[in-house]
Backbone and ligand atoms as CSV (ligand in chain L), in Angstrom:
chain,resi,resn,atom,element,x,y,z
A,1,MET,N,N,-44.090,43.646,78.464
A,1,MET,CA,C,-43.083,43.997,79.424
A,1,MET,C,C,-42.257,42.860,79.916
A,2,ASP,N,N,-40.968,43.260,80.026
A,2,ASP,CA,C,-40.019,42.144,80.345
A,2,ASP,C,C,-39.862,41.995,81.829
A,3,GLN,N,N,-40.538,40.869,82.399
A,3,GLN,CA,C,-40.418,40.750,83.840
A,3,GLN,C,C,-39.002,40.457,84.336
A,4,GLY,N,N,-38.180,39.764,83.453
A,4,GLY,CA,C,-36.867,39.430,83.830
A,4,GLY,C,C,-36.073,40.726,84.160
A,5,ASN,N,N,-36.066,41.652,83.123
A,5,ASN,CA,C,-35.326,42.809,83.308
A,5,ASN,C,C,-35.785,43.671,84.466
A,6,ASN,N,N,-37.150,43.707,84.614
A,6,ASN,CA,C,-37.697,44.333,85.803
A,6,ASN,C,C,-37.076,43.839,87.155
A,7,PHE,N,N,-37.037,42.548,87.202
A,7,PHE,CA,C,-36.762,41.986,88.524
A,7,PHE,C,C,-35.231,42.183,88.649
A,8,GLN,N,N,-34.504,42.221,87.619
A,8,GLN,CA,C,-32.979,42.554,87.808
A,8,GLN,C,C,-32.868,43.912,88.322
A,9,ALA,N,N,-33.623,44.895,87.879
A,9,ALA,CA,C,-33.632,46.223,88.475
A,9,ALA,C,C,-34.007,46.322,89.909
A,10,VAL,N,N,-35.004,45.466,90.318
A,10,VAL,CA,C,-35.444,45.409,91.761
A,10,VAL,C,C,-34.133,44.826,92.580
A,11,ARG,N,N,-33.579,43.888,92.047
A,11,ARG,CA,C,-32.489,43.133,92.747
A,11,ARG,C,C,-31.272,44.272,92.911
A,12,ASP,N,N,-30.992,44.995,91.882
A,12,ASP,CA,C,-29.888,45.995,91.947
A,12,ASP,C,C,-30.267,47.179,92.868
A,13,VAL,N,N,-31.552,47.579,92.904
A,13,VAL,CA,C,-31.934,48.700,93.853
A,13,VAL,C,C,-31.768,48.172,95.138
A,14,LEU,N,N,-32.276,46.920,95.579
A,14,LEU,CA,C,-32.088,46.405,96.882
A,14,LEU,C,C,-30.693,46.209,97.301
A,15,LYS,N,N,-29.808,45.853,96.426
A,15,LYS,CA,C,-28.429,45.549,96.739
A,15,LYS,C,C,-27.789,46.998,97.168
A,16,ALA,N,N,-28.251,48.046,96.544
A,16,ALA,CA,C,-27.687,49.497,96.747
A,16,ALA,C,C,-28.310,49.820,98.185
A,17,ALA,N,N,-29.625,49.467,98.443
A,17,ALA,CA,C,-30.234,49.870,99.672
A,17,ALA,C,C,-29.571,49.154,100.909
A,18,HIS,N,N,-29.288,47.917,100.703
A,18,HIS,CA,C,-28.661,47.105,101.706
A,18,HIS,C,C,-27.319,47.543,101.986
A,19,PHE,N,N,-26.531,47.838,100.823
A,19,PHE,CA,C,-25.073,48.397,101.019
A,19,PHE,C,C,-25.162,49.846,101.744
A,20,ALA,N,N,-26.112,50.706,101.386
A,20,ALA,CA,C,-26.264,51.936,102.093
A,20,ALA,C,C,-26.591,51.874,103.569
A,21,ALA,N,N,-27.519,50.878,103.823
A,21,ALA,CA,C,-27.947,50.626,105.304
A,21,ALA,C,C,-26.886,50.138,106.131
A,22,GLU,N,N,-25.989,49.312,105.580
A,22,GLU,CA,C,-24.851,48.713,106.272
A,22,GLU,C,C,-23.813,49.763,106.475
A,23,ARG,N,N,-23.482,50.538,105.452
A,23,ARG,CA,C,-22.357,51.677,105.523
A,23,ARG,C,C,-22.780,52.684,106.493
A,24,HIS,N,N,-23.978,53.096,106.382
A,24,HIS,CA,C,-24.515,54.231,107.260
A,24,HIS,C,C,-25.097,53.799,108.629
A,25,SER,N,N,-24.871,52.537,108.881
A,25,SER,CA,C,-25.592,51.886,110.164
A,25,SER,C,C,-25.417,52.752,111.451
A,26,ALA,N,N,-24.152,53.361,111.470
A,26,ALA,CA,C,-23.896,54.017,112.768
A,26,ALA,C,C,-24.298,55.537,112.702
A,27,GLN,N,N,-24.920,55.832,111.619
A,27,GLN,CA,C,-25.100,57.335,111.350
A,27,GLN,C,C,-26.587,57.640,111.706
A,28,ARG,N,N,-26.939,58.706,112.362
A,28,ARG,CA,C,-28.276,59.204,112.565
A,28,ARG,C,C,-28.491,60.557,111.961
A,29,ARG,N,N,-29.700,60.850,111.646
A,29,ARG,CA,C,-29.992,62.221,111.151
A,29,ARG,C,C,-29.720,63.250,112.270
A,30,LYS,N,N,-29.434,64.479,111.875
A,30,LYS,CA,C,-29.050,65.472,112.908
A,30,LYS,C,C,-30.185,65.967,113.805
A,31,GLY,N,N,-31.497,65.813,113.397
A,31,GLY,CA,C,-32.639,66.294,114.058
A,31,GLY,C,C,-32.782,65.559,115.459
A,32,THR,N,N,-33.662,66.177,116.280
A,32,THR,CA,C,-33.891,65.620,117.563
A,32,THR,C,C,-34.521,64.269,117.537
A,33,ALA,N,N,-35.238,63.954,116.390
A,33,ALA,CA,C,-35.742,62.539,116.327
A,33,ALA,C,C,-34.575,61.526,116.119
A,34,ALA,N,N,-33.531,61.984,115.563
A,34,ALA,CA,C,-32.271,61.136,115.348
A,34,ALA,C,C,-32.704,59.933,114.583
A,35,GLU,N,N,-33.404,60.055,113.485
A,35,GLU,CA,C,-33.772,58.875,112.732
A,35,GLU,C,C,-32.599,58.225,112.127
A,36,PRO,N,N,-32.704,56.810,111.824
A,36,PRO,CA,C,-31.605,56.215,111.211
A,36,PRO,C,C,-31.265,56.943,109.871
A,37,TYR,N,N,-30.080,56.969,109.423
A,37,TYR,CA,C,-29.713,57.745,108.240
A,37,TYR,C,C,-30.356,57.069,107.014
A,38,ILE,N,N,-30.508,55.822,107.008
A,38,ILE,CA,C,-31.125,55.200,105.905
A,38,ILE,C,C,-32.458,55.815,105.427
A,39,ASN,N,N,-33.250,56.330,106.492
A,39,ASN,CA,C,-34.585,56.934,106.172
A,39,ASN,C,C,-34.318,58.061,105.291
A,40,HIS,N,N,-33.204,58.856,105.313
A,40,HIS,CA,C,-33.035,59.963,104.468
A,40,HIS,C,C,-32.642,59.372,102.995
A,41,LEU,N,N,-31.943,58.339,102.972
A,41,LEU,CA,C,-31.576,57.886,101.710
A,41,LEU,C,C,-32.696,57.149,100.885
A,42,LEU,N,N,-33.549,56.549,101.654
A,42,LEU,CA,C,-34.832,56.021,100.974
A,42,LEU,C,C,-35.686,56.988,100.496
A,43,GLU,N,N,-35.743,58.106,101.342
A,43,GLU,CA,C,-36.690,59.202,101.017
A,43,GLU,C,C,-36.206,59.828,99.750
A,44,VAL,N,N,-34.901,60.114,99.615
A,44,VAL,CA,C,-34.392,60.768,98.416
A,44,VAL,C,C,-34.596,59.889,97.120
A,45,ALA,N,N,-34.181,58.605,97.319
A,45,ALA,CA,C,-34.407,57.603,96.261
A,45,ALA,C,C,-35.870,57.445,95.827
A,46,GLU,N,N,-36.833,57.536,96.845
A,46,GLU,CA,C,-38.260,57.550,96.391
A,46,GLU,C,C,-38.735,58.810,95.635
A,47,LEU,N,N,-38.128,59.973,96.132
A,47,LEU,CA,C,-38.428,61.271,95.433
A,47,LEU,C,C,-37.915,61.188,94.045
A,48,VAL,N,N,-36.642,60.607,93.801
A,48,VAL,CA,C,-36.053,60.566,92.513
A,48,VAL,C,C,-36.823,59.683,91.629
A,49,SER,N,N,-37.155,58.562,92.173
A,49,SER,CA,C,-37.928,57.545,91.276
A,49,SER,C,C,-39.270,58.062,90.863
A,50,GLY,N,N,-39.884,58.922,91.761
A,50,GLY,CA,C,-41.204,59.411,91.445
A,50,GLY,C,C,-41.138,60.602,90.347
A,51,ALA,N,N,-39.927,61.097,90.284
A,51,ALA,CA,C,-39.843,62.262,89.340
A,51,ALA,C,C,-39.457,61.900,88.035
A,52,LEU,N,N,-39.076,60.563,87.847
A,52,LEU,CA,C,-38.534,60.186,86.433
A,52,LEU,C,C,-39.700,59.746,85.534
A,53,ALA,N,N,-39.568,60.363,84.345
A,53,ALA,CA,C,-40.650,59.977,83.335
A,53,ALA,C,C,-40.181,58.649,82.612
A,54,GLU,N,N,-38.953,58.431,82.489
A,54,GLU,CA,C,-38.494,57.120,81.965
A,54,GLU,C,C,-37.658,56.521,83.112
A,55,PRO,N,N,-37.752,55.042,83.026
A,55,PRO,CA,C,-37.038,54.277,84.097
A,55,PRO,C,C,-35.503,54.615,84.011
A,56,ASP,N,N,-34.936,54.794,85.210
A,56,ASP,CA,C,-33.487,55.036,85.121
A,56,ASP,C,C,-33.038,54.401,86.624
A,57,THR,N,N,-32.760,53.093,86.480
A,57,THR,CA,C,-32.455,52.318,87.694
A,57,THR,C,C,-31.223,52.898,88.331
A,58,ASN,N,N,-30.221,53.283,87.465
A,58,ASN,CA,C,-28.864,53.727,87.989
A,58,ASN,C,C,-29.067,54.984,88.821
A,59,LEU,N,N,-30.006,55.867,88.394
A,59,LEU,CA,C,-30.202,57.074,89.082
A,59,LEU,C,C,-30.704,56.865,90.473
A,60,VAL,N,N,-31.711,55.832,90.555
A,60,VAL,CA,C,-32.307,55.613,91.858
A,60,VAL,C,C,-31.273,54.926,92.756
A,61,ILE,N,N,-30.458,54.009,92.149
A,61,ILE,CA,C,-29.269,53.511,92.958
A,61,ILE,C,C,-28.397,54.676,93.394
A,62,ALA,N,N,-27.949,55.610,92.702
A,62,ALA,CA,C,-27.073,56.665,92.901
A,62,ALA,C,C,-27.701,57.442,94.047
A,63,ALA,N,N,-29.128,57.574,93.968
A,63,ALA,CA,C,-29.789,58.345,95.020
A,63,ALA,C,C,-29.503,57.678,96.470
A,64,LEU,N,N,-29.687,56.347,96.395
A,64,LEU,CA,C,-29.448,55.608,97.688
A,64,LEU,C,C,-28.014,55.723,98.160
A,65,LEU,N,N,-27.099,55.874,97.189
A,65,LEU,CA,C,-25.732,55.949,97.664
A,65,LEU,C,C,-25.138,57.328,97.693
A,66,HIS,N,N,-25.904,58.305,97.578
A,66,HIS,CA,C,-25.381,59.702,97.394
A,66,HIS,C,C,-24.615,60.221,98.457
A,67,ASP,N,N,-24.782,59.812,99.694
A,67,ASP,CA,C,-23.823,60.184,100.754
A,67,ASP,C,C,-22.751,59.243,101.214
A,68,THR,N,N,-22.685,58.128,100.489
A,68,THR,CA,C,-21.673,57.140,100.991
A,68,THR,C,C,-20.180,57.630,100.890
A,69,VAL,N,N,-19.860,58.395,99.868
A,69,VAL,CA,C,-18.482,58.981,99.820
A,69,VAL,C,C,-18.268,60.100,100.810
A,70,GLU,N,N,-19.191,61.001,100.870
A,70,GLU,CA,C,-19.061,62.113,101.705
A,70,GLU,C,C,-19.098,61.839,103.158
A,71,ASP,N,N,-19.982,60.890,103.522
A,71,ASP,CA,C,-20.205,60.681,104.983
A,71,ASP,C,C,-19.602,59.462,105.562
A,72,VAL,N,N,-19.442,58.379,104.903
A,72,VAL,CA,C,-18.908,57.205,105.450
A,72,VAL,C,C,-17.684,56.642,104.638
A,73,GLY,N,N,-16.961,57.441,103.931
A,73,GLY,CA,C,-15.670,57.066,103.412
A,73,GLY,C,C,-15.645,55.967,102.423
A,74,VAL,N,N,-16.711,55.744,101.739
A,74,VAL,CA,C,-16.678,54.686,100.579
A,74,VAL,C,C,-15.965,55.550,99.418
A,75,THR,N,N,-15.148,54.620,98.712
A,75,THR,CA,C,-14.386,55.426,97.570
A,75,THR,C,C,-15.140,55.118,96.256
A,76,LYS,N,N,-14.786,56.007,95.338
A,76,LYS,CA,C,-15.280,55.979,94.078
A,76,LYS,C,C,-15.074,54.611,93.398
A,77,GLN,N,N,-13.827,54.129,93.675
A,77,GLN,CA,C,-13.407,52.828,93.095
A,77,GLN,C,C,-14.393,51.771,93.624
A,78,GLU,N,N,-14.683,51.832,94.821
A,78,GLU,CA,C,-15.511,50.655,95.306
A,78,GLU,C,C,-16.872,50.848,94.717
A,79,LEU,N,N,-17.475,52.009,94.579
A,79,LEU,CA,C,-18.803,52.026,93.929
A,79,LEU,C,C,-18.597,51.717,92.530
A,80,ASP,N,N,-17.627,51.985,91.791
A,80,ASP,CA,C,-17.354,51.662,90.428
A,80,ASP,C,C,-17.384,50.162,90.236
A,81,GLN,N,N,-16.609,49.445,91.170
A,81,GLN,CA,C,-16.526,47.984,91.052
A,81,GLN,C,C,-17.840,47.336,91.459
A,82,THR,N,N,-18.581,47.886,92.407
A,82,THR,CA,C,-19.817,47.263,92.939
A,82,THR,C,C,-21.074,47.626,92.162
A,83,PHE,N,N,-21.185,48.838,91.626
A,83,PHE,CA,C,-22.395,49.330,91.008
A,83,PHE,C,C,-22.068,49.935,89.619
A,84,GLY,N,N,-20.885,49.895,89.161
A,84,GLY,CA,C,-20.690,50.338,87.810
A,84,GLY,C,C,-20.282,51.848,87.796
A,85,THR,N,N,-19.692,52.173,86.560
A,85,THR,CA,C,-19.044,53.583,86.383
A,85,THR,C,C,-20.096,54.677,86.426
A,86,ASP,N,N,-21.311,54.322,85.754
A,86,ASP,CA,C,-22.364,55.373,85.711
A,86,ASP,C,C,-22.769,55.709,87.131
A,87,VAL,N,N,-23.018,54.733,87.907
A,87,VAL,CA,C,-23.531,55.068,89.289
A,87,VAL,C,C,-22.343,55.863,90.040
A,88,ALA,N,N,-21.016,55.360,89.915
A,88,ALA,CA,C,-19.949,56.056,90.664
A,88,ALA,C,C,-19.851,57.475,90.257
A,89,ASN,N,N,-19.992,57.646,88.946
A,89,ASN,CA,C,-19.886,59.082,88.465
A,89,ASN,C,C,-20.974,59.933,89.004
A,90,LEU,N,N,-22.288,59.329,89.014
A,90,LEU,CA,C,-23.310,60.171,89.503
A,90,LEU,C,C,-23.120,60.584,90.967
A,91,VAL,N,N,-22.632,59.557,91.723
A,91,VAL,CA,C,-22.460,59.896,93.196
A,91,VAL,C,C,-21.326,61.008,93.322
A,92,MET,N,N,-20.355,60.843,92.605
A,92,MET,CA,C,-19.347,61.893,92.669
A,92,MET,C,C,-19.763,63.266,92.281
A,93,GLU,N,N,-20.735,63.302,91.378
A,93,GLU,CA,C,-21.281,64.632,90.957
A,93,GLU,C,C,-21.939,65.333,92.107
A,94,VAL,N,N,-22.453,64.505,93.090
A,94,VAL,CA,C,-23.173,65.205,94.110
A,94,VAL,C,C,-22.341,65.041,95.463
A,95,THR,N,N,-21.154,64.820,95.365
A,95,THR,CA,C,-20.226,64.660,96.588
A,95,THR,C,C,-19.473,66.016,96.777
A,96,ASP,N,N,-19.562,66.510,97.932
A,96,ASP,CA,C,-18.701,67.779,98.243
A,96,ASP,C,C,-17.182,67.333,98.420
A,97,ASP,N,N,-16.257,68.195,98.220
A,97,ASP,CA,C,-14.914,67.947,98.520
A,97,ASP,C,C,-14.719,68.272,99.993
A,98,LYS,N,N,-14.491,67.229,100.827
A,98,LYS,CA,C,-14.456,67.413,102.269
A,98,LYS,C,C,-13.267,68.014,102.794
A,99,SER,N,N,-12.190,68.136,101.839
A,99,SER,CA,C,-10.943,68.801,102.212
A,99,SER,C,C,-11.108,70.392,102.249
A,100,LEU,N,N,-12.173,70.874,101.721
A,100,LEU,CA,C,-12.367,72.307,101.776
A,100,LEU,C,C,-13.152,72.621,102.995
A,101,PRO,N,N,-13.011,74.017,103.474
A,101,PRO,CA,C,-13.754,74.457,104.512
A,101,PRO,C,C,-15.163,74.429,104.169
A,102,LYS,N,N,-16.074,74.298,105.284
A,102,LYS,CA,C,-17.469,74.173,105.041
A,102,LYS,C,C,-18.161,75.346,104.312
A,103,ARG,N,N,-17.660,76.527,104.598
A,103,ARG,CA,C,-18.219,77.721,103.943
A,103,ARG,C,C,-17.906,77.701,102.434
A,104,GLU,N,N,-16.727,77.264,102.066
A,104,GLU,CA,C,-16.268,77.023,100.662
A,104,GLU,C,C,-17.159,75.953,99.919
A,105,ARG,N,N,-17.367,74.860,100.705
A,105,ARG,CA,C,-18.153,73.763,100.083
A,105,ARG,C,C,-19.531,74.341,99.666
A,106,LYS,N,N,-20.114,75.049,100.575
A,106,LYS,CA,C,-21.424,75.723,100.395
A,106,LYS,C,C,-21.451,76.623,99.313
A,107,ARG,N,N,-20.438,77.453,99.186
A,107,ARG,CA,C,-20.398,78.415,97.915
A,107,ARG,C,C,-20.260,77.580,96.754
A,108,LEU,N,N,-19.507,76.539,96.668
A,108,LEU,CA,C,-19.267,75.799,95.553
A,108,LEU,C,C,-20.487,75.014,94.986
A,109,GLN,N,N,-21.357,74.712,95.998
A,109,GLN,CA,C,-22.566,73.967,95.660
A,109,GLN,C,C,-23.410,74.877,94.794
A,110,VAL,N,N,-23.507,76.246,95.277
A,110,VAL,CA,C,-24.273,77.149,94.474
A,110,VAL,C,C,-23.704,77.377,93.061
A,111,LEU,N,N,-22.427,77.649,93.151
A,111,LEU,CA,C,-21.692,78.004,91.881
A,111,LEU,C,C,-21.762,76.878,90.807
A,112,ASN,N,N,-21.593,75.525,91.346
A,112,ASN,CA,C,-21.491,74.448,90.450
A,112,ASN,C,C,-22.850,73.815,90.080
A,113,ALA,N,N,-23.922,74.211,90.784
A,113,ALA,CA,C,-25.214,73.647,90.506
A,113,ALA,C,C,-25.695,73.679,89.068
A,114,PRO,N,N,-25.611,74.846,88.410
A,114,PRO,CA,C,-25.977,74.912,87.064
A,114,PRO,C,C,-25.177,73.988,86.058
A,115,LYS,N,N,-23.977,73.610,86.437
A,115,LYS,CA,C,-23.088,72.947,85.574
A,115,LYS,C,C,-23.299,71.412,85.749
A,116,LYS,N,N,-24.069,71.092,86.721
A,116,LYS,CA,C,-24.133,69.548,86.949
A,116,LYS,C,C,-25.100,68.891,85.923
A,117,PRO,N,N,-24.727,67.677,85.663
A,117,PRO,CA,C,-25.570,66.936,84.600
A,117,PRO,C,C,-26.992,66.899,85.193
A,118,VAL,N,N,-27.949,66.907,84.236
A,118,VAL,CA,C,-29.352,66.923,84.595
A,118,VAL,C,C,-29.745,65.800,85.538
A,119,ARG,N,N,-29.215,64.506,85.429
A,119,ARG,CA,C,-29.446,63.420,86.339
A,119,ARG,C,C,-29.009,63.826,87.738
A,120,ALA,N,N,-27.784,64.413,87.822
A,120,ALA,CA,C,-27.235,64.807,89.145
A,120,ALA,C,C,-28.126,65.814,89.759
A,121,GLN,N,N,-28.653,66.639,88.883
A,121,GLN,CA,C,-29.468,67.790,89.514
A,121,GLN,C,C,-30.842,67.146,90.148
A,122,VAL,N,N,-31.310,66.111,89.679
A,122,VAL,CA,C,-32.511,65.405,90.190
A,122,VAL,C,C,-32.185,64.955,91.671
A,123,ILE,N,N,-30.931,64.413,91.740
A,123,ILE,CA,C,-30.634,63.988,93.226
A,123,ILE,C,C,-30.383,65.104,94.090
A,124,LYS,N,N,-29.661,66.090,93.589
A,124,LYS,CA,C,-29.506,67.380,94.503
A,124,LYS,C,C,-30.762,67.916,95.033
A,125,LEU,N,N,-31.766,68.063,94.141
A,125,LEU,CA,C,-33.013,68.706,94.420
A,125,LEU,C,C,-33.770,67.780,95.401
A,126,ALA,N,N,-33.829,66.480,95.165
A,126,ALA,CA,C,-34.522,65.647,96.112
A,126,ALA,C,C,-33.793,65.557,97.431
A,127,ASP,N,N,-32.479,65.704,97.522
A,127,ASP,CA,C,-31.773,65.752,98.740
A,127,ASP,C,C,-32.098,67.103,99.579
A,128,LYS,N,N,-32.167,68.075,98.839
A,128,LYS,CA,C,-32.575,69.387,99.487
A,128,LYS,C,C,-34.028,69.477,100.108
A,129,ILE,N,N,-34.911,68.758,99.195
A,129,ILE,CA,C,-36.321,68.584,99.799
A,129,ILE,C,C,-36.265,67.765,101.170
A,130,SER,N,N,-35.590,66.653,101.138
A,130,SER,CA,C,-35.504,65.808,102.363
A,130,SER,C,C,-34.948,66.545,103.476
A,131,ASN,N,N,-33.868,67.378,103.242
A,131,ASN,CA,C,-33.243,67.981,104.279
A,131,ASN,C,C,-34.140,69.121,104.807
A,132,LEU,N,N,-34.892,69.814,103.997
A,132,LEU,CA,C,-35.775,70.850,104.262
A,132,LEU,C,C,-36.960,70.364,105.199
A,133,ARG,N,N,-37.516,69.096,104.754
A,133,ARG,CA,C,-38.549,68.473,105.432
A,133,ARG,C,C,-38.073,68.158,106.927
A,134,ALA,N,N,-36.850,67.712,106.995
A,134,ALA,CA,C,-36.290,67.336,108.256
A,134,ALA,C,C,-36.107,68.463,109.113
A,135,ILE,N,N,-35.615,69.681,108.582
A,135,ILE,CA,C,-35.435,70.872,109.458
A,135,ILE,C,C,-36.814,71.394,109.945
A,136,LEU,N,N,-37.819,71.230,109.064
A,136,LEU,CA,C,-39.186,71.581,109.526
A,136,LEU,C,C,-39.725,70.808,110.520
A,137,ALA,N,N,-39.527,69.414,110.420
A,137,ALA,CA,C,-40.315,68.453,111.185
A,137,ALA,C,C,-39.441,68.151,112.510
A,138,SER,N,N,-38.170,68.098,112.421
A,138,SER,CA,C,-37.390,67.778,113.557
A,138,SER,C,C,-35.944,68.394,113.523
A,139,PRO,N,N,-36.071,69.765,113.691
A,139,PRO,CA,C,-34.624,70.512,113.620
A,139,PRO,C,C,-33.686,69.923,114.623
A,140,PRO,N,N,-32.208,70.050,114.398
A,140,PRO,CA,C,-31.328,69.721,115.280
A,140,PRO,C,C,-31.611,70.511,116.562
A,141,ALA,N,N,-31.394,69.882,117.668
A,141,ALA,CA,C,-31.640,70.610,118.995
A,141,ALA,C,C,-30.761,71.715,119.187
A,142,ASP,N,N,-29.479,71.706,118.718
A,142,ASP,CA,C,-28.500,72.730,118.960
A,142,ASP,C,C,-28.484,73.837,117.887
A,143,TRP,N,N,-29.516,73.852,116.949
A,143,TRP,CA,C,-29.592,74.752,115.862
A,143,TRP,C,C,-30.556,75.838,116.403
A,144,SER,N,N,-30.030,77.072,116.308
A,144,SER,CA,C,-31.034,78.278,116.564
A,144,SER,C,C,-31.929,78.300,115.355
A,145,VAL,N,N,-32.979,79.232,115.562
A,145,VAL,CA,C,-33.955,79.539,114.404
A,145,VAL,C,C,-33.002,80.083,113.331
A,146,ARG,N,N,-32.074,80.979,113.812
A,146,ARG,CA,C,-31.177,81.662,112.808
A,146,ARG,C,C,-30.438,80.616,111.927
A,147,GLN,N,N,-29.845,79.652,112.503
A,147,GLN,CA,C,-29.157,78.552,111.832
A,147,GLN,C,C,-30.021,77.867,110.855
A,148,ARG,N,N,-31.215,77.548,111.266
A,148,ARG,CA,C,-32.231,76.897,110.507
A,148,ARG,C,C,-32.473,77.693,109.192
A,149,LEU,N,N,-32.767,79.003,109.502
A,149,LEU,CA,C,-33.028,79.898,108.380
A,149,LEU,C,C,-31.914,80.062,107.391
A,150,GLU,N,N,-30.633,80.029,107.976
A,150,GLU,CA,C,-29.530,80.191,106.993
A,150,GLU,C,C,-29.408,78.968,106.099
A,151,TYR,N,N,-29.637,77.785,106.781
A,151,TYR,CA,C,-29.744,76.676,105.879
A,151,TYR,C,C,-30.681,76.614,104.921
A,152,ILE,N,N,-31.825,76.993,105.303
A,152,ILE,CA,C,-32.969,77.023,104.314
A,152,ILE,C,C,-32.740,78.024,103.162
A,153,GLU,N,N,-32.261,79.127,103.415
A,153,GLU,CA,C,-31.826,80.135,102.447
A,153,GLU,C,C,-30.822,79.650,101.469
A,154,TRP,N,N,-29.831,79.073,102.078
A,154,TRP,CA,C,-28.685,78.423,101.213
A,154,TRP,C,C,-29.184,77.311,100.353
A,155,ALA,N,N,-30.039,76.495,100.932
A,155,ALA,CA,C,-30.620,75.365,100.039
A,155,ALA,C,C,-31.440,75.903,98.926
A,156,LYS,N,N,-32.154,77.049,99.137
A,156,LYS,CA,C,-32.889,77.702,98.088
A,156,LYS,C,C,-31.999,78.220,97.044
A,157,GLU,N,N,-30.848,78.813,97.566
A,157,GLU,CA,C,-29.907,79.311,96.606
A,157,GLU,C,C,-29.400,78.117,95.620
A,158,VAL,N,N,-29.119,77.037,96.196
A,158,VAL,CA,C,-28.605,75.834,95.415
A,158,VAL,C,C,-29.698,75.527,94.471
A,159,VAL,N,N,-30.927,75.260,94.908
A,159,VAL,CA,C,-32.027,74.834,94.130
A,159,VAL,C,C,-32.283,75.873,92.931
A,160,ASP,N,N,-32.253,77.107,93.239
A,160,ASP,CA,C,-32.643,78.103,92.199
A,160,ASP,C,C,-31.514,78.275,91.190
A,161,ALA,N,N,-30.287,77.803,91.574
A,161,ALA,CA,C,-29.228,77.768,90.672
A,161,ALA,C,C,-29.174,76.598,89.727
A,162,LEU,N,N,-29.998,75.571,89.928
A,162,LEU,CA,C,-30.030,74.468,89.074
A,162,LEU,C,C,-30.543,74.879,87.668
A,163,SER,N,N,-29.965,74.413,86.625
A,163,SER,CA,C,-30.311,74.927,85.286
A,163,SER,C,C,-31.452,74.045,84.762
A,164,ALA,N,N,-31.634,72.842,85.194
A,164,ALA,CA,C,-32.723,72.065,84.644
A,164,ALA,C,C,-33.442,71.156,85.832
A,165,PRO,N,N,-34.065,72.031,86.783
A,165,PRO,CA,C,-34.617,71.186,87.940
A,165,PRO,C,C,-35.997,70.579,87.359
A,166,ASP,N,N,-36.191,69.334,87.877
A,166,ASP,CA,C,-37.458,68.630,87.629
A,166,ASP,C,C,-38.522,69.500,88.191
A,167,GLN,N,N,-39.577,69.690,87.422
A,167,GLN,CA,C,-40.593,70.754,87.771
A,167,GLN,C,C,-41.461,70.347,89.113
A,168,GLY,N,N,-41.781,68.963,88.988
A,168,GLY,CA,C,-42.580,68.470,90.260
A,168,GLY,C,C,-41.767,68.575,91.498
A,169,LEU,N,N,-40.471,68.256,91.470
A,169,LEU,CA,C,-39.700,68.338,92.632
A,169,LEU,C,C,-39.358,69.867,93.029
A,170,LYS,N,N,-39.273,70.676,92.064
A,170,LYS,CA,C,-39.173,72.091,92.392
A,170,LYS,C,C,-40.263,72.617,93.094
A,171,ALA,N,N,-41.464,72.228,92.607
A,171,ALA,CA,C,-42.807,72.733,93.273
A,171,ALA,C,C,-42.858,72.255,94.730
A,172,GLU,N,N,-42.417,70.976,94.908
A,172,GLU,CA,C,-42.475,70.498,96.310
A,172,GLU,C,C,-41.343,71.342,97.113
A,173,PHE,N,N,-40.204,71.603,96.678
A,173,PHE,CA,C,-39.297,72.341,97.355
A,173,PHE,C,C,-39.846,73.764,97.670
A,174,ASP,N,N,-40.497,74.409,96.642
A,174,ASP,CA,C,-40.977,75.799,96.912
A,174,ASP,C,C,-42.047,75.672,97.892
A,175,ARG,N,N,-42.919,74.652,97.982
A,175,ARG,CA,C,-43.902,74.636,98.903
A,175,ARG,C,C,-43.475,74.545,100.224
A,176,LEU,N,N,-42.314,73.753,100.369
A,176,LEU,CA,C,-41.732,73.638,101.870
A,176,LEU,C,C,-40.976,74.914,102.189
A,177,TYR,N,N,-40.407,75.620,101.189
A,177,TYR,CA,C,-39.786,76.980,101.413
A,177,TYR,C,C,-40.850,77.879,101.918
A,178,ASP,N,N,-41.876,77.920,101.261
A,178,ASP,CA,C,-42.982,78.876,101.718
A,178,ASP,C,C,-43.484,78.515,103.142
A,179,LYS,N,N,-43.683,77.181,103.417
A,179,LYS,CA,C,-43.931,76.772,104.777
A,179,LYS,C,C,-42.923,77.224,105.763
A,180,ALA,N,N,-41.685,77.243,105.320
A,180,ALA,CA,C,-40.608,77.611,106.244
A,180,ALA,C,C,-40.628,79.150,106.531
A,181,GLY,N,N,-41.402,79.881,105.719
A,181,GLY,CA,C,-41.545,81.317,105.865
A,181,GLY,C,C,-41.957,81.660,107.221
A,182,SER,N,N,-42.852,80.743,107.880
A,182,SER,CA,C,-43.269,81.135,109.287
A,182,SER,C,C,-42.122,81.155,110.329
A,183,LEU,N,N,-41.005,80.495,109.954
A,183,LEU,CA,C,-39.808,80.540,110.673
A,183,LEU,C,C,-39.301,81.987,110.853
A,184,HIS,N,N,-39.345,82.621,109.745
A,184,HIS,CA,C,-38.840,84.083,109.538
A,184,HIS,C,C,-39.280,84.877,110.763
A,185,LYS,N,N,-40.732,84.783,111.039
A,185,LYS,CA,C,-41.269,85.548,112.035
A,185,LYS,C,C,-40.532,85.237,113.394
A,186,LEU,N,N,-40.358,83.951,113.700
A,186,LEU,CA,C,-39.577,83.665,114.821
A,186,LEU,C,C,-38.203,84.032,114.922
A,187,GLY,N,N,-37.597,84.174,113.685
A,187,GLY,CA,C,-36.144,84.540,113.541
A,187,GLY,C,C,-35.891,86.032,113.766
A,188,ARG,N,N,-36.930,86.843,113.643
A,188,ARG,CA,C,-36.783,88.271,113.721
A,188,ARG,C,C,-36.400,88.667,114.995
A,189,PRO,N,N,-35.393,89.591,115.183
A,189,PRO,CA,C,-34.928,89.989,116.613
A,189,PRO,C,C,-36.048,90.811,117.275
L,1,ZN,ZN,ZN,-28.092,63.508,101.509
């Protein structure tokens, strides 16, 4: 095993983690716990790295950076220059077009899910797992049960539309979805 190459991968991942921590430093998760946003990014990156059968450092880096364009105005060009074209392209594959209304962005996520490259689908699925966990553990204070349920159902639509979901991650998503089933009882009028 080549220790030198391994260590370069560690450096690259940490560079991305540091970049993400800095750029998202003012951002908190929506839930009442208001965790630092980097918690979400580290969780998604860990889920992605755990799912991979073969090492894919760029995919772990893209997972750390997956919300930088959408949430904190980083450009594709900056990602390209700092982390390379492969990482920049992966991030763009999981970035919504913020010029569109929210409803349309949500519709497009379902529509486009099956067309996404397999690697982008891994990030998508890990992202939805992290968000579902957050909604179950610490829902936003201003979200009604109905809003939570709507989010969960939409997330399931996106995940079910993926053409090549990682099976381990899919199982984790489905487990959380079943757990969220108890919310339905609360949501009934
Ligand atoms: Zn995310």
